[in-house]
C-alpha positions in Angstrom: 0.0 0.0 0.0 1.5 3.3 -1.0 1.8 6.0 1.6 1.6 9.8 1.1 4.9 11.4 0.9 4.7 14.5 3.2 7.5 16.1 1.1 5.8 15.4 -2.2 4.9 18.5 -4.1 1.3 18.5 -5.4 0.5 19.5 -8.9 0.1 23.2 -9.3 -3.5 24.5 -9.0 -4.8 26.3 -12.0 -5.0 30.0 -11.7 -8.4 31.3 -10.8 -10.0 33.6 -13.4 -12.0 35.5 -10.7 -10.7 37.2 -7.6 -11.9 35.6 -4.3 -15.1 37.0 -2.8 -15.0 38.7 0.6 -14.6 36.1 3.3 -13.3 33.3 1.0 -10.3 31.3 2.2 -7.1 30.6 0.3 -5.7 27.2 1.2 -2.0 26.8 1.8 -1.6 25.3 -1.7 -3.0 28.5 -3.2 -6.4 27.2 -4.3 -9.6 29.0 -3.2 -11.8 27.1 -0.7 -14.8 28.1 -2.7 -13.3 26.5 -5.9 -12.5 23.3 -4.0 -16.1 23.1 -2.8 -17.5 23.7 -6.3 -15.3 21.0 -7.8 -16.1 18.5 -5.0 -19.8 19.3 -5.3 -20.0 18.9 -9.1 -17.3 16.3 -10.0 -15.6 13.4 -8.1 -12.3 14.6 -6.5 -10.4 11.8 -8.3 -10.9 13.6 -11.6 -8.8 16.6 -10.5 -5.0 15.7 -10.4 -4.3 18.6 -8.0 -6.9 17.5 -5.4 -5.6 13.9 -5.6 -2.0 15.0 -4.9 -2.7 17.9 -2.4 -3.3 17.1 1.2 -4.8 20.5 1.9 -7.5 20.1 -0.7 -8.3 16.5 0.2 -8.7 17.6 3.9 -11.0 20.4 2.8 -13.1 18.0 0.6 -13.6 15.7 3.6 -14.6 18.5 5.8 -17.1 19.8 3.2 -18.7 16.4 2.7 -21.6 17.1 5.2 -22.2 20.5 3.6 -22.5 18.8 0.1 -24.9 16.2 1.5 -27.1 18.9 3.0 -27.0 20.9 -0.2 -28.0 17.9 -2.3 -30.9 17.2 0.1 -32.2 20.8 -0.3 -31.9 20.6 -4.1 -33.9 17.3 -4.0 -36.7 19.0 -2.2 -37.2 21.3 -5.1 -39.5 24.3 -5.2 -42.2 22.4 -3.4 -40.3 22.4 -0.2 -39.6 26.2 -0.5 -43.2 26.9 -1.2 -44.2 24.9 1.9 -41.8 26.9 4.0 -43.0 30.2 2.6 -46.6 29.1 3.3 -45.8 28.3 7.0 -44.0 31.6 7.4 -46.9 33.6 5.9 -49.4 31.7 8.0 -47.6 32.9 11.1 -47.4 36.5 9.7 -51.1 36.6 8.9 -52.0 35.3 12.3 -50.1 38.1 14.0 -51.4 40.8 11.7 -55.0 39.9 11.3 -57.4 42.1 13.4 -59.0 39.0 14.9 -62.5 38.6 16.4 -64.2 41.5 18.3 -64.1 40.8 22.0 -66.8 42.2 24.3 -65.7 44.5 27.2 -66.7 43.7 30.7 -69.7 46.0 30.8 -72.5 44.3 28.8 -74.7 47.5 28.9 -72.2 49.5 26.8 -71.9 46.9 24.0 -68.3 48.0 23.4 -65.8 45.7 21.7 -62.1 45.6 21.0 -60.3 43.7 18.3 -58.3 40.7 19.4 -55.1 41.9 17.7 -55.3 45.2 19.6 -55.9 43.6 23.0 -53.2 41.0 22.4 -50.6 43.8 21.7 -51.5 45.5 25.0 -51.3 42.2 27.0 -47.9 41.3 25.4 -46.6 44.7 26.6 -47.9 44.0 30.1 -46.1 40.6 30.1 -42.9 42.3 28.9 -42.9 44.6 32.0 -41.9 41.6 34.1 -38.1 41.4 34.3 -36.8 38.3 32.6 -39.9 37.7 30.6 -40.8 38.3 26.9 -44.1 37.5 25.4 -44.1 35.6 22.1 -47.7 35.1 21.1 -51.0 36.0 22.6 -54.5 34.8 21.7 -57.8 35.8 23.2 -61.1 33.9 22.9 -64.6 34.5 24.4 -65.7 32.1 27.2 -69.3 31.2 27.1 -72.2 33.5 26.1 -71.3 36.5 28.3 -68.3 38.9 28.4 -65.7 36.5 29.8 -62.5 36.1 27.9 -59.7 33.5 28.1 -56.1 34.4 27.3 -53.5 32.0 25.9 -49.9 33.2 25.8 -46.5 31.8 25.0 -43.5 33.2 26.8 -39.7 33.2 26.9 -38.3 33.5 30.4 -35.0 33.7 32.2 -34.1 31.0 34.7 -32.3 33.3 37.2 -35.2 32.8 39.6 -37.8 30.0 40.0 -39.9 29.7 36.8 -43.3 29.3 38.5 -42.7 32.6 40.4 -42.0 34.5 37.2 -45.0 32.9 35.4 -47.3 33.9 38.3 -45.9 37.5 38.1 -46.6 37.6 34.4 -50.1 36.3 34.9 -50.8 39.0 37.5 -49.5 41.7 35.2 -51.6 40.5 32.3 -54.8 40.2 34.4 -54.2 43.7 35.8 -53.7 45.2 32.4 -56.7 43.4 30.9 -59.0 44.7 33.7 -57.6 48.2 34.2 -56.4 49.2 30.8 -58.8 47.4 28.5 -61.9 46.6 30.6 -61.8 42.9 29.7 -63.3 40.3 32.0 -60.4 37.8 31.7 -61.2 34.5 33.5 -57.9 32.7 32.9 -54.4 33.3 31.5 -52.9 30.1 30.2 -49.1 30.5 29.8 -46.6 28.2 28.0 -42.9 28.8 28.3 -41.4 28.0 24.9 -37.8 29.5 25.2 -35.2 30.5 27.7 -33.8 34.0 28.0 -30.3 34.8 29.1 -30.4 36.6 32.5 -29.7 40.3 32.4 -26.1 41.2 33.5 -25.9 42.8 37.0 -25.7 46.7 37.0 -22.3 48.3 37.2 -21.1 50.2 40.3 -23.4 53.1 41.1 -26.0 52.1 38.5 -29.6 51.1 39.3 -30.9 47.9 37.9 -31.4 48.4 34.1 -29.5 51.6 34.2 -26.6 52.6 32.0 -23.7 55.0 32.1 -24.2 58.3 30.3 
């Protein structure tokens, strides 16, 4: 079995017609990493004498193998996969931008209503006032035949304090805003934590929490 000679000089790489794009890497042999990727992606490495004889290019080809596999899988999905992804994204966008159903306020005699989208925006802001909490989505739905409303919210929260305590604080803030700011009769606030936030760094010397030097 033949062994690679570490002192063997690989065949000279062909000169590139185009200059490297910003961020491209030039291998020690002088060949652009992007060119090695293109050749490894489109043709077997054995057909290029330089790649066969160059340890630097062979190592780059081996490291790029997972990237090539992922690229082939994406190409195999075709436009149908891209259309499905775009459809999912637009579904989320439309859900956040739609006005939503009109929700009755707590006083049945006034017959006043507020759009779900508007109420959800206010309640997300109320949740965000709790340190270490950020509201993601908020949905409101009528409960029964009267003016009762149920809130369903997803949340990202830091873990620098017990999670149940922070969720209870968010629920209190949302309930207070719903009643005082909007006049909604919210019967329940269902909260699901879907992500973790990094805790805020401690304030510097002489600065209050959340303060900054001027």
